[in-house]
Backbone as CSV, one residue per row, in Angstrom:
resi,resn,N_x,N_y,N_z,CA_x,CA_y,CA_z,C_x,C_y,C_z
1,MET,68.084,-13.317,-101.836,68.825,-12.252,-101.679,69.384,-11.844,-103.174
2,LYS,69.506,-13.032,-103.927,69.869,-12.697,-105.379,68.989,-12.119,-106.088
3,GLN,67.825,-12.625,-106.119,66.575,-12.087,-106.718,66.345,-10.621,-106.385
4,ILE,66.419,-10.178,-105.118,66.105,-8.737,-104.665,67.384,-8.006,-105.440
5,ALA,68.547,-8.465,-105.267,69.722,-7.715,-105.966,69.585,-7.567,-107.320
6,LEU,68.959,-8.441,-107.979,68.600,-8.392,-109.549,67.454,-7.104,-109.647
7,ILE,66.483,-7.252,-108.783,65.644,-6.281,-108.816,66.131,-5.013,-108.831
8,ILE,66.943,-4.617,-107.769,67.458,-3.190,-107.521,68.370,-2.852,-108.727
9,PHE,69.192,-3.738,-109.200,69.982,-3.421,-110.265,69.042,-3.035,-111.519
10,ALA,68.027,-3.684,-111.752,67.236,-3.394,-112.856,66.633,-2.180,-112.554
11,ILE,66.368,-1.728,-111.444,65.828,-0.504,-111.093,66.715,0.723,-111.430
12,LEU,67.894,0.540,-110.827,68.876,1.571,-111.229,69.560,1.512,-112.662
13,LEU,69.172,0.435,-113.382,69.490,0.522,-114.899,68.445,1.309,-115.432
14,LEU,67.174,1.135,-115.055,66.216,1.771,-115.913,66.250,3.321,-115.499
15,VAL,66.795,3.663,-114.248,66.799,5.229,-113.711,67.688,6.021,-114.728
16,SER,68.826,5.089,-115.159,69.800,5.549,-115.944,69.436,5.612,-117.570
17,CYS,68.556,4.810,-117.783,68.460,4.519,-119.226,66.975,5.153,-119.739
18,GLU,66.101,5.389,-118.723,64.718,5.766,-119.073,64.726,6.995,-119.980
19,LYS,64.063,6.990,-120.950,64.109,8.100,-122.156,62.631,8.160,-122.707
20,PRO,62.354,9.474,-123.140,61.255,9.666,-123.542,60.842,8.842,-125.013
21,THR,59.514,8.559,-125.300,59.378,8.200,-126.466,58.493,8.740,-127.336
22,THR,58.365,8.578,-128.676,57.533,9.568,-129.495,56.137,9.407,-128.989
23,GLN,55.668,8.210,-128.813,54.331,7.810,-128.621,54.009,7.854,-127.006
24,PRO,52.911,8.554,-126.675,52.428,8.820,-125.245,52.350,7.400,-124.814
25,ASP,52.882,6.959,-123.423,52.341,5.934,-122.939,51.109,6.197,-122.004
26,THR,50.448,4.872,-121.858,49.209,4.945,-121.095,49.911,4.951,-119.675
27,ILE,49.569,5.818,-118.744,50.078,5.569,-117.699,48.961,5.180,-116.197
28,VAL,49.552,4.353,-115.623,48.758,3.611,-114.603,49.084,4.229,-113.327
29,VAL,48.138,4.784,-112.186,48.502,5.324,-111.168,47.748,4.198,-109.874
30,GLU,48.465,4.055,-109.121,48.053,3.141,-107.799,48.381,3.977,-106.578
31,GLY,47.608,4.946,-106.068,47.848,5.581,-105.124,46.809,5.770,-104.004
32,ARG,47.320,5.852,-102.894,46.291,5.981,-101.664,46.837,6.817,-100.809
33,ILE,46.053,7.442,-99.839,46.399,8.257,-98.722,45.263,7.848,-97.657
34,GLU,45.783,7.654,-96.373,45.073,7.067,-95.355,45.128,8.042,-94.220
35,ALA,44.180,8.004,-93.284,44.074,8.741,-92.124,45.184,8.366,-91.104
36,GLY,46.135,9.409,-91.053,47.158,8.964,-89.887,48.407,8.625,-90.689
37,LYS,48.468,8.363,-92.260,49.536,7.866,-92.745,49.849,8.728,-93.933
38,HIS,50.989,8.712,-94.381,51.629,9.469,-95.576,51.228,8.905,-96.866
39,PRO,50.944,9.793,-98.098,50.813,9.285,-99.349,51.590,8.304,-99.964
40,VAL,51.346,7.151,-100.569,51.997,6.198,-101.352,51.323,6.236,-102.588
41,VAL,52.360,6.330,-103.659,51.932,6.240,-105.074,52.940,5.421,-106.058
42,HIS,52.292,4.495,-106.503,52.842,3.515,-107.583,52.650,4.103,-109.038
43,LEU,53.435,4.143,-109.907,53.181,4.613,-111.241,53.945,3.525,-112.232
44,HIS,53.310,3.239,-113.051,53.694,2.358,-114.142,52.865,2.479,-115.417
45,LYS,53.543,1.925,-116.658,53.071,2.098,-117.758,52.189,0.977,-118.186
46,ALA,50.923,1.107,-118.846,50.223,0.042,-119.170,50.835,-0.856,-120.332
47,VAL,51.007,-2.112,-119.864,51.920,-3.100,-120.848,50.807,-3.843,-121.669
48,GLN,51.003,-3.686,-123.032,50.283,-4.435,-123.921,50.974,-5.836,-124.341
49,LEU,50.290,-6.691,-123.576,50.971,-8.229,-123.812,50.972,-8.647,-125.100
50,SER,51.876,-9.510,-125.744,52.013,-10.235,-126.965,51.186,-11.657,-126.543
51,GLU,51.166,-12.326,-127.608,50.996,-13.610,-127.428,51.948,-14.511,-126.591
52,ALA,53.103,-13.834,-126.845,54.382,-14.803,-126.010,54.007,-14.348,-124.593
53,GLU,54.636,-15.415,-123.706,54.652,-15.333,-122.277,55.561,-14.395,-121.883
54,ILE,55.225,-13.445,-120.786,56.014,-12.487,-120.204,55.992,-12.687,-118.674
55,GLY,57.059,-12.730,-118.215,57.527,-12.917,-116.788,57.136,-11.723,-115.815
56,THR,57.068,-11.566,-114.401,56.896,-10.690,-113.724,58.176,-9.663,-113.888
57,GLU,59.459,-10.080,-113.870,60.525,-9.316,-113.990,60.482,-8.450,-115.284
58,GLU,60.236,-9.095,-116.220,60.115,-8.425,-117.661,58.946,-7.201,-117.572
59,MET,57.732,-7.638,-116.929,56.835,-6.530,-116.934,57.278,-5.354,-115.855
60,LEU,58.250,-5.650,-114.811,58.664,-4.477,-114.162,59.500,-3.640,-115.084
61,ARG,60.637,-4.359,-115.811,61.476,-3.816,-116.715,60.647,-2.818,-117.824
62,GLN,59.492,-3.315,-118.155,59.144,-2.587,-119.263,58.067,-1.390,-118.599
63,SER,57.636,-1.675,-117.692,56.613,-0.806,-117.089,56.634,0.246,-116.014
64,MET,57.804,-0.045,-115.096,57.653,1.011,-114.079,58.254,2.525,-114.455
65,ILE,57.757,3.450,-113.646,57.937,4.904,-114.071,58.834,5.143,-112.710
66,LEU,60.191,5.698,-113.137,60.817,6.127,-112.044,61.157,7.541,-112.065
67,THR,60.940,8.279,-113.105,61.407,9.665,-113.070,60.248,10.669,-113.254
68,ALA,58.970,10.285,-112.733,57.930,11.288,-112.779,58.109,12.334,-111.524
69,GLN,57.376,13.496,-111.789,57.101,14.340,-110.742,55.931,14.111,-110.212
70,VAL,55.924,14.127,-108.801,54.468,13.419,-108.170,54.231,14.463,-106.955
71,PHE,52.924,15.146,-106.937,52.581,16.052,-105.912,51.406,15.889,-105.246
72,VAL,51.298,16.124,-103.984,50.132,15.760,-103.379,49.654,16.959,-102.694
73,SER,48.500,17.778,-102.711,47.987,18.922,-102.299,47.015,18.804,-101.224
74,ASP,46.854,19.398,-100.281,45.615,19.277,-99.361,44.664,20.531,-99.331
75,GLY,45.320,21.290,-100.455,44.217,22.620,-100.685,44.966,23.963,-100.119
76,THR,45.795,23.404,-99.146,46.783,24.406,-98.415,48.129,24.497,-98.802
77,ASP,48.651,23.172,-98.379,50.130,22.981,-98.978,50.182,21.931,-100.002
78,SER,51.301,21.922,-100.901,51.508,20.933,-101.902,53.028,20.313,-101.628
79,VAL,53.021,19.268,-101.584,54.527,18.590,-101.377,54.776,17.713,-102.667
80,GLN,56.041,17.539,-102.966,56.561,16.437,-103.870,56.915,15.334,-103.305
81,LEU,56.469,14.270,-103.929,56.859,12.951,-103.403,58.066,12.542,-104.163
82,ILE,58.855,11.692,-103.181,60.131,11.166,-103.756,60.074,9.659,-103.907
83,GLY,60.748,9.343,-104.978,60.896,8.002,-105.394,61.764,7.092,-104.337
84,LYS,61.196,5.772,-104.000,61.892,4.917,-102.973,61.853,3.426,-103.433
85,ILE,62.920,2.670,-103.238,62.944,1.524,-103.570,62.536,0.692,-102.282
86,ASP,61.623,-0.269,-102.644,61.167,-1.206,-101.455,60.821,-2.693,-102.256
87,THR,61.708,-3.464,-102.010,61.696,-4.735,-102.716,60.522,-5.736,-101.809
88,THR,60.098,-5.243,-100.897,59.069,-6.008,-100.281,57.571,-5.774,-100.881
89,MET,57.601,-4.517,-101.799,56.493,-4.248,-102.446,56.512,-4.617,-104.066
90,LEU,55.191,-4.587,-104.363,55.001,-4.913,-105.919,54.082,-3.903,-106.485
91,PRO,54.494,-3.110,-107.367,56.146,-3.070,-107.975,57.147,-2.599,-106.897
92,PRO,58.179,-2.905,-106.868,59.173,-2.275,-105.827,59.611,-0.931,-105.826
93,TYR,58.829,-0.282,-106.399,59.320,1.156,-106.497,58.157,2.166,-106.329
94,TYR,58.325,3.174,-105.316,57.025,4.125,-105.174,57.306,5.498,-104.751
95,TYR,56.571,6.365,-104.624,56.677,7.826,-104.369,56.084,8.133,-103.174
96,TYR,57.037,8.855,-102.168,56.407,8.789,-100.865,56.955,10.209,-100.290
97,ASN,56.056,10.896,-99.411,56.825,12.156,-98.478,56.292,12.072,-97.372
98,ALA,57.089,11.928,-96.071,56.520,12.272,-94.716,56.042,13.412,-94.405
99,ARG,56.238,14.472,-95.155,56.008,16.127,-94.881,54.224,16.072,-94.776
100,ILE,53.518,15.177,-95.409,52.184,15.134,-95.470,51.287,14.058,-94.894
101,MET,50.413,14.231,-94.062,49.866,12.980,-93.475,48.317,13.167,-93.611
102,GLY,47.582,12.032,-94.086,46.143,12.119,-94.309,45.429,12.117,-92.923
103,GLN,44.408,13.308,-93.105,43.386,13.406,-91.914,41.965,13.135,-92.506
104,ALA,41.343,12.252,-91.745,39.666,12.111,-92.113,39.070,13.480,-92.196
105,GLY,38.153,13.411,-93.243,37.584,14.728,-93.796,38.108,15.709,-94.752
106,ASN,39.475,15.535,-94.787,40.126,16.261,-95.825,40.174,15.653,-97.093
107,THR,40.508,16.575,-97.965,40.343,16.311,-99.677,41.869,16.567,-100.150
108,TYR,42.137,15.437,-100.948,43.741,15.661,-101.352,43.593,15.624,-102.948
109,THR,44.552,16.275,-103.557,44.629,16.248,-105.027,45.956,15.670,-105.286
110,LEU,46.083,14.820,-106.288,47.398,14.162,-106.774,47.501,14.886,-108.221
111,THR,48.900,15.279,-108.364,49.199,15.528,-109.797,50.409,14.737,-110.190
112,VAL,50.441,14.216,-111.285,51.652,13.491,-111.781,52.125,14.178,-113.120
113,ASN,53.346,14.528,-113.279,53.959,15.076,-114.542,54.859,14.152,-115.092
114,TYR,54.799,13.685,-116.307,55.615,12.811,-116.907,55.977,12.796,-118.273
115,HIS,57.145,13.127,-118.848,57.456,13.500,-120.154,56.213,14.223,-121.017
116,GLY,55.695,15.301,-120.573,54.627,16.031,-120.955,53.293,15.641,-120.774
117,GLN,53.135,14.895,-120.019,51.836,14.233,-119.763,51.471,14.831,-118.302
118,GLN,50.308,15.187,-118.263,49.871,15.528,-116.592,48.588,14.679,-116.349
119,LEU,48.618,14.042,-115.085,47.617,13.371,-114.737,47.069,13.945,-113.448
120,THR,45.897,14.272,-113.233,45.295,14.543,-111.865,44.170,13.695,-111.411
121,ALA,43.958,13.779,-110.008,42.767,13.245,-109.393,42.740,13.612,-107.907
122,THR,41.264,13.641,-107.517,41.005,14.047,-106.010,40.293,12.955,-105.282
123,THR,40.708,12.882,-103.951,40.183,12.077,-103.214,39.535,12.627,-101.829
124,THR,38.823,12.090,-101.076,38.463,12.513,-99.729,38.801,11.421,-98.717
125,ILE,39.316,11.546,-97.429,39.460,10.403,-96.634,38.074,10.498,-95.671
126,PRO,37.618,9.408,-95.700,36.211,9.278,-94.751,36.500,9.139,-93.310
127,SER,35.797,9.047,-92.591,36.068,8.686,-90.978,36.510,7.361,-90.995
128,ILE,37.319,6.838,-89.805,37.545,5.719,-89.306,36.480,4.989,-88.915
129,VAL,36.177,3.878,-89.527,35.109,2.813,-88.895,35.721,1.648,-88.296
130,PRO,35.913,1.742,-86.776,36.593,0.573,-86.163,36.058,-0.745,-86.215
131,ILE,37.023,-1.573,-86.385,36.750,-3.346,-86.115,36.311,-3.318,-84.674
132,ASP,34.968,-3.983,-84.370,34.607,-4.232,-83.028,35.269,-5.514,-82.491
133,SER,35.250,-6.614,-83.543,35.809,-7.850,-83.340,36.125,-8.721,-84.399
134,ILE,37.005,-9.830,-84.172,37.242,-10.625,-85.294,36.986,-11.971,-84.723
135,LYS,36.121,-12.927,-85.346,35.638,-14.330,-85.104,36.592,-15.165,-85.896
136,VAL,37.022,-16.232,-85.357,37.642,-17.329,-85.973,37.071,-18.525,-85.704
137,GLY,36.690,-19.332,-86.675,35.950,-20.417,-86.568,36.541,-21.871,-87.363
138,LYS,36.205,-22.928,-86.894,36.947,-24.066,-87.542,35.895,-24.420,-88.948
139,VAL,36.565,-24.898,-90.009,35.856,-25.261,-91.097,35.506,-26.883,-91.257
140,ASN,34.339,-27.333,-91.289,33.952,-28.605,-91.517,34.570,-29.436,-92.366
141,GLY,35.350,-30.455,-92.037,36.096,-31.331,-92.876,37.496,-30.897,-93.394
142,HIS,37.971,-29.803,-92.813,39.145,-29.346,-93.105,39.765,-28.952,-91.917
143,PRO,40.394,-29.801,-90.903,40.895,-29.722,-89.748,41.970,-28.298,-89.458
144,GLU,42.703,-28.258,-90.474,43.572,-27.207,-90.465,43.163,-25.614,-90.910
145,SER,42.054,-25.722,-91.410,41.498,-24.517,-91.914,40.687,-23.670,-91.017
146,ARG,40.496,-22.378,-91.120,39.793,-21.652,-90.291,39.017,-20.467,-91.011
147,GLU,38.041,-20.264,-90.870,37.360,-18.847,-91.468,37.493,-17.782,-90.520
148,VAL,37.629,-16.580,-91.262,37.892,-15.329,-90.152,36.710,-14.557,-90.698
149,ILE,36.041,-13.829,-89.523,34.918,-13.078,-90.018,35.156,-11.754,-89.302
150,VAL,35.120,-10.531,-89.872,35.388,-9.217,-89.403,34.001,-8.568,-89.166
151,HIS,33.807,-7.947,-87.708,32.741,-7.390,-87.196,32.609,-5.934,-87.036
152,PHE,31.971,-5.315,-87.458,31.842,-3.833,-87.292,30.567,-3.184,-87.267
153,THR,30.482,-1.896,-86.967,29.053,-1.332,-86.663,28.981,-0.118,-87.901
154,ASP,27.987,-0.219,-88.604,27.633,0.830,-89.790,27.054,2.016,-88.970
155,ASN,27.339,3.255,-89.629,26.717,4.287,-89.343,25.248,4.572,-89.995
156,ALA,24.216,4.792,-89.362,22.809,4.709,-89.650,22.524,6.093,-90.456
157,ALA,23.473,7.181,-90.253,23.214,8.503,-90.788,23.545,8.638,-92.328
158,THR,24.535,7.870,-92.510,24.941,8.229,-94.015,25.046,6.653,-94.754
159,THR,25.113,7.009,-96.126,25.548,5.820,-97.045,27.143,5.406,-97.002
160,ASP,27.445,4.698,-96.946,28.917,4.303,-96.500,29.312,3.079,-97.567
161,TYR,30.827,3.061,-97.785,31.394,2.025,-98.733,32.804,1.460,-97.948
162,TYR,32.972,0.280,-98.183,33.996,-0.274,-97.568,34.798,-1.222,-98.436
163,ALA,36.251,-1.252,-98.080,37.156,-2.326,-98.631,37.711,-3.051,-97.525
164,LEU,38.072,-4.364,-97.838,38.537,-5.212,-96.812,39.848,-5.781,-97.412
165,PHE,40.884,-5.346,-96.741,42.132,-5.842,-97.210,42.979,-6.899,-95.923
166,TYR,44.210,-7.483,-96.402,44.803,-8.156,-95.564,46.393,-8.499,-96.085
167,CYS,47.197,-8.736,-95.069,48.250,-9.205,-95.583,48.581,-10.250,-94.502
168,LYS,49.705,-11.363,-95.128,49.870,-12.414,-94.244,51.123,-12.897,-94.170
169,GLY,51.534,-13.329,-92.967,53.060,-13.658,-92.702,53.895,-12.458,-92.728
170,LYS,54.785,-12.691,-93.420,56.074,-11.534,-93.474,55.471,-10.332,-94.569
171,GLN,54.529,-10.618,-95.472,54.158,-9.595,-96.211,53.969,-8.320,-95.577
172,THR,54.198,-7.134,-96.411,54.076,-5.897,-95.927,53.019,-5.270,-96.686
173,GLN,52.710,-5.634,-97.847,51.808,-4.859,-98.757,50.343,-5.717,-98.676
174,TYR,49.395,-4.808,-98.382,48.009,-5.385,-98.479,47.483,-5.904,-99.677
175,VAL,46.743,-6.673,-99.812,45.925,-7.003,-100.971,44.372,-7.114,-100.720
176,LEU,43.481,-6.985,-101.702,42.131,-6.799,-101.619,41.691,-8.251,-101.230
177,ALA,40.812,-8.307,-100.339,40.022,-9.840,-100.103,39.394,-9.978,-101.345
178,SER,39.210,-11.205,-101.396,38.276,-11.891,-102.513,36.819,-11.315,-101.970
179,LEU,35.865,-10.929,-102.790,34.673,-10.359,-102.190,34.857,-9.299,-101.125
180,GLY,35.782,-8.686,-101.415,36.279,-7.431,-100.357,35.806,-6.003,-100.612
181,ILE,35.101,-5.991,-101.302,34.108,-4.604,-101.400,32.673,-4.513,-101.301
182,ARG,32.352,-3.685,-100.552,30.748,-3.637,-100.379,30.219,-2.219,-99.949
183,ASP,28.741,-2.150,-100.063,28.280,-0.787,-99.233,27.309,-1.300,-98.349
184,ASP,26.606,-0.301,-97.796,25.688,-0.638,-96.538,24.171,-0.683,-96.830
185,LEU,24.042,-0.627,-98.017,22.651,-0.333,-98.546,21.816,-1.349,-97.834
186,SER,22.039,-2.763,-97.821,21.060,-3.652,-97.118,21.182,-3.711,-95.684
187,GLN,22.404,-3.284,-95.149,22.555,-3.082,-93.828,22.703,-1.881,-92.972
188,GLN,22.210,-0.761,-93.593,22.645,0.504,-93.050,22.371,0.688,-91.566
189,GLY,23.194,1.078,-90.949,23.068,1.259,-89.286,23.132,0.187,-88.523
190,GLN,23.457,-1.000,-89.315,23.500,-2.141,-88.551,24.795,-2.767,-88.193
191,HIS,24.813,-3.890,-87.296,26.341,-4.462,-87.055,26.491,-5.609,-88.144
192,ILE,27.662,-5.538,-88.979,27.902,-6.142,-89.966,28.909,-7.173,-89.660
193,ALA,28.595,-8.175,-90.191,29.619,-9.466,-90.142,30.407,-9.758,-91.604
194,TRP,31.537,-9.677,-91.814,32.029,-9.819,-93.078,33.195,-10.730,-93.249
195,ARG,32.836,-11.830,-93.982,34.030,-12.726,-94.142,35.106,-12.408,-94.932
196,LEU,36.269,-12.620,-94.225,37.567,-12.499,-94.805,38.021,-13.381,-95.966
197,ASN,38.161,-13.366,-97.059,38.300,-14.511,-97.914,39.890,-14.159,-98.527
198,ARG,40.480,-15.228,-98.605,41.916,-15.196,-99.151,41.721,-14.890,-100.610
199,SER,42.528,-14.116,-101.121,42.552,-13.857,-102.806,43.607,-14.797,-103.302
200,ASN,43.315,-15.170,-104.730,44.273,-15.568,-105.566,45.098,-14.662,-106.383
201,THR,46.222,-13.914,-105.691,46.723,-13.129,-106.303,48.377,-13.169,-106.465
202,LEU,48.925,-12.354,-107.055,50.494,-12.440,-107.211,51.033,-12.572,-105.799
203,LEU,50.501,-11.864,-104.739,51.119,-11.974,-103.393,50.665,-12.916,-102.407
204,ASP,49.548,-13.694,-103.029,49.258,-14.716,-102.102,49.133,-15.985,-102.798
205,GLY,48.130,-16.103,-103.858,48.202,-17.347,-104.773,47.453,-18.467,-104.320
206,SER,46.612,-18.367,-103.174,45.984,-19.511,-102.842,44.526,-19.475,-103.449
207,ARG,44.082,-20.925,-103.797,42.793,-21.025,-104.155,41.808,-21.348,-103.315
208,ASP,42.103,-21.288,-101.931,41.352,-21.658,-100.763,40.930,-20.456,-100.198
209,PHE,39.625,-20.095,-99.717,39.176,-18.842,-99.174,39.706,-18.754,-97.800
210,ASN,39.795,-19.745,-97.280,40.355,-20.036,-95.796,41.706,-19.759,-95.428
211,PHE,41.850,-19.437,-94.018,43.404,-19.371,-93.692,43.676,-20.470,-92.861
212,LEU,44.744,-20.810,-92.498,45.285,-21.919,-91.470,45.806,-21.538,-90.281
213,CYS,45.565,-22.385,-89.669,46.008,-22.386,-87.988,47.626,-21.860,-88.051
214,GLY,47.782,-20.879,-87.213,49.021,-20.528,-87.103,49.529,-19.213,-88.171
215,ASP,48.524,-18.823,-89.109,48.834,-17.815,-89.993,48.906,-16.657,-89.064
216,THR,49.870,-15.550,-89.339,49.823,-14.252,-89.011,49.246,-13.234,-89.975
217,LEU,48.214,-12.778,-89.511,47.338,-11.845,-90.311,47.234,-10.409,-89.965
218,ARG,47.399,-9.541,-90.763,46.959,-8.204,-90.502,45.890,-7.787,-91.301
219,VAL,44.686,-7.235,-90.613,43.473,-7.198,-91.307,43.278,-5.640,-91.510
220,LYS,42.787,-5.155,-92.479,42.458,-3.726,-92.620,41.257,-3.432,-93.112
221,LEU,40.282,-2.962,-92.445,38.905,-2.338,-92.815,38.936,-0.906,-93.261
222,SER,38.594,-0.610,-94.522,38.900,0.929,-94.886,37.612,1.205,-95.170
223,HIS,37.092,2.425,-94.715,36.022,3.376,-95.200,36.569,4.084,-96.177
224,ILE,35.659,4.028,-97.506,36.055,4.664,-98.676,35.259,5.494,-99.308
225,ASP,35.406,6.581,-100.280,34.396,7.494,-100.705,33.817,6.564,-101.953
226,ALA,32.698,7.204,-102.557,31.982,6.679,-103.713,32.887,6.372,-104.800
227,ASP,33.880,7.181,-105.148,34.748,6.889,-106.377,35.686,5.718,-106.142
228,SER,36.246,5.597,-104.948,37.001,4.660,-104.615,36.217,3.247,-104.650
229,TYR,35.054,3.208,-104.134,33.937,2.176,-104.340,33.882,1.677,-105.703
230,VAL,33.539,2.550,-106.550,33.364,2.148,-107.917,34.633,1.626,-108.558
231,PHE,35.712,2.467,-108.302,37.144,1.633,-108.783,37.342,0.237,-108.421
232,TRP,37.164,0.021,-107.008,37.479,-1.203,-106.718,36.388,-2.486,-106.792
233,SER,35.160,-1.890,-106.978,34.147,-2.929,-107.622,34.524,-3.290,-108.870
234,SER,34.845,-2.312,-109.728,35.156,-2.963,-111.273,36.588,-3.450,-111.433
235,PHE,37.461,-3.027,-110.540,38.820,-3.752,-110.573,38.325,-5.295,-110.122
236,ALA,37.654,-5.609,-108.913,37.542,-6.921,-108.437,36.648,-7.826,-109.274
237,SER,35.820,-7.114,-110.072,34.953,-8.008,-110.933,35.683,-8.587,-112.171
238,THR,36.903,-8.014,-112.478,37.493,-8.394,-113.707,38.303,-9.953,-113.533
239,SER,39.095,-10.051,-112.425,39.618,-11.201,-112.295,40.097,-11.392,-110.812
240,VAL,39.717,-12.587,-110.464,40.123,-13.052,-109.051,41.804,-12.863,-108.501
241,ALA,42.398,-12.812,-109.871,43.900,-12.970,-109.802,44.575,-11.681,-109.944
242,ASN,43.732,-10.679,-109.976,44.366,-9.227,-110.111,45.126,-8.741,-108.948
243,THR,46.309,-8.371,-109.061,46.947,-7.708,-108.219,47.522,-6.389,-108.392
244,TRP,48.325,-6.468,-109.457,48.936,-5.193,-110.389,48.164,-4.840,-111.498
245,ILE,47.921,-3.719,-111.693,47.209,-3.455,-112.888,48.169,-2.891,-114.155
246,PHE,48.449,-4.021,-114.904,49.631,-3.840,-115.727,48.689,-3.393,-117.126
247,MET,47.688,-4.034,-117.449,47.046,-3.896,-118.829,45.679,-2.888,-118.677
248,PRO,45.736,-2.025,-119.639,44.598,-1.057,-119.655,43.294,-2.142,-120.034
249,LYS,42.447,-1.961,-119.251,41.017,-2.507,-119.440,39.863,-1.858,-119.230
250,ALA,39.062,-1.533,-120.526,38.182,-0.637,-120.457,37.160,-0.798,-119.334
251,GLN,36.829,-2.099,-119.038,35.768,-2.266,-118.151,36.066,-1.825,-116.531
252,ILE,37.475,-1.330,-116.168,37.870,-1.151,-114.837,37.707,0.440,-114.980
253,SER,36.956,0.923,-114.090,36.664,2.485,-113.755,37.950,3.065,-113.105
254,THR,37.916,4.295,-113.337,39.208,4.981,-112.777,38.843,6.564,-112.573
255,ASN,39.593,7.046,-111.373,39.242,8.424,-110.992,40.371,9.132,-111.426
256,ILE,41.364,8.559,-112.386,42.396,9.467,-113.051,42.144,10.373,-114.019
257,ASN,42.344,11.570,-114.198,42.216,12.387,-115.265,43.442,12.315,-116.178
258,GLY,43.507,11.649,-117.217,44.663,11.697,-117.985,45.352,10.234,-118.026
259,GLY,44.630,9.215,-117.236,45.412,8.129,-117.080,44.447,6.995,-116.661
260,LEU,44.959,5.903,-116.101,44.064,4.857,-115.681,44.520,4.722,-114.190
261,GLY,43.630,3.770,-113.258,44.204,3.336,-112.038,43.556,4.135,-111.082
262,TYR,43.858,4.274,-109.729,43.143,5.161,-108.835,44.104,5.794,-107.938
263,TRP,43.337,6.679,-107.272,43.799,7.618,-106.183,42.867,7.586,-105.073
264,CYS,43.162,7.083,-103.843,42.032,6.650,-103.001,42.392,7.065,-101.474
265,GLY,41.269,7.696,-100.898,41.471,8.079,-99.626,40.936,6.915,-98.652
266,TYR,41.370,6.703,-97.662,40.895,5.523,-96.733,40.910,5.930,-95.252
267,GLY,39.719,6.033,-94.450,39.677,5.792,-93.125,39.953,4.613,-92.659
268,SER,40.952,4.047,-92.243,41.160,2.458,-91.954,41.577,2.077,-90.585
269,ASP,41.066,0.947,-90.168,41.359,0.433,-88.728,41.895,-0.802,-88.997
270,GLU,43.070,-1.113,-88.407,43.913,-2.500,-88.762,44.137,-3.090,-87.435
271,LYS,44.091,-4.303,-87.412,44.236,-5.278,-86.422,45.211,-6.451,-86.839
272,GLN,45.840,-6.937,-86.095,46.940,-8.075,-86.255,46.595,-9.308,-85.199
273,LEU,46.486,-10.550,-85.915,46.042,-11.698,-85.065,46.920,-12.737,-85.764
274,LEU,47.029,-13.849,-84.663,47.758,-15.011,-84.822,46.490,-16.017,-84.983
275,VAL,46.177,-16.836,-86.260,44.970,-17.583,-86.310,45.372,-18.780,-85.399
276,PRO,44.352,-18.968,-84.214,44.322,-20.033,-83.188,44.033,-21.313,-83.788
277,ASP,44.175,-22.334,-83.005,43.743,-23.877,-83.616,42.303,-24.025,-83.003
278,HIS,41.673,-23.037,-82.301,40.397,-23.308,-81.859,39.500,-22.195,-82.005
279,ASP,38.348,-22.340,-81.884,37.041,-21.247,-81.990,37.540,-20.106,-81.162
280,THR,37.046,-18.919,-81.451,37.659,-17.762,-80.590,37.099,-16.550,-81.242
281,THR,36.632,-15.541,-80.398,36.399,-14.261,-80.953,37.520,-13.123,-80.352
282,LEU,37.965,-12.491,-81.033,38.967,-11.283,-80.566,38.055,-9.972,-80.416
283,VAL,37.940,-9.559,-79.238,37.281,-8.081,-79.040,38.097,-6.908,-79.121
284,TYR,37.676,-5.966,-79.732,38.705,-4.780,-79.542,37.878,-3.631,-79.173
285,THR,38.512,-2.557,-78.297,37.689,-1.538,-77.754,38.620,-0.351,-78.298
286,GLY,37.991,0.776,-78.781,38.845,1.825,-79.276,39.562,1.650,-80.434
287,LEU,40.030,2.654,-81.006,41.063,2.522,-82.026,42.342,2.131,-82.094
């Protein structure tokens, strides 16, 4: 609780003290809108790290953007997103509005205004591809470890792209699985079995791809568009340890005009499971 209180205090202090700078900051957007859900947008400045070590709290202090104007439009209506504190997320401040909800097939434009800078991006939400089943199996030589494999069926009529996310335990924020980006070029129209690998991230920190008996998992299979695929592929290839895009990296693609990061539409199917101590297959019907 002490750490949460310190973060909230730091956020409130930043709101009161944030001032324009003479040199424009490089702004990083981490935004998404999912079918059946409301938009969520994180904003922060790209941090140039010195040779001296810098901690997560200092990164938060230096980089979070708390006073931007953020709008999302579906082509007919435009709504302004409002800043919210959520200490279960990283960063613990985001922009949100329940007045707009993502729908598969629709295109959404994001506009960010901050100290004279304007950033824009557009994304489309693909259809939801349902998870057919999740298979959990024992790992040889590791009695408590379990591999988790997600099964789904690809559409033969289209070229499709997917991202695989998960969150574990009491976490509320999804992280991209290791090797969690793929297309369907080699298995178009086929049944696909995709291993869910743990990521070495700030929100997980494991160096083991497997999960453990008793882990509570939420698994999200996201159908994404081509621009989102390009971003996540380049992001995943830079480092297995990436969770928050603090620093500008030329090798990471972006669909943000005027900044860095991503604005992605997801058609997502989510399932929750308790990892058992025996081999099993969990079968799902419907969405």
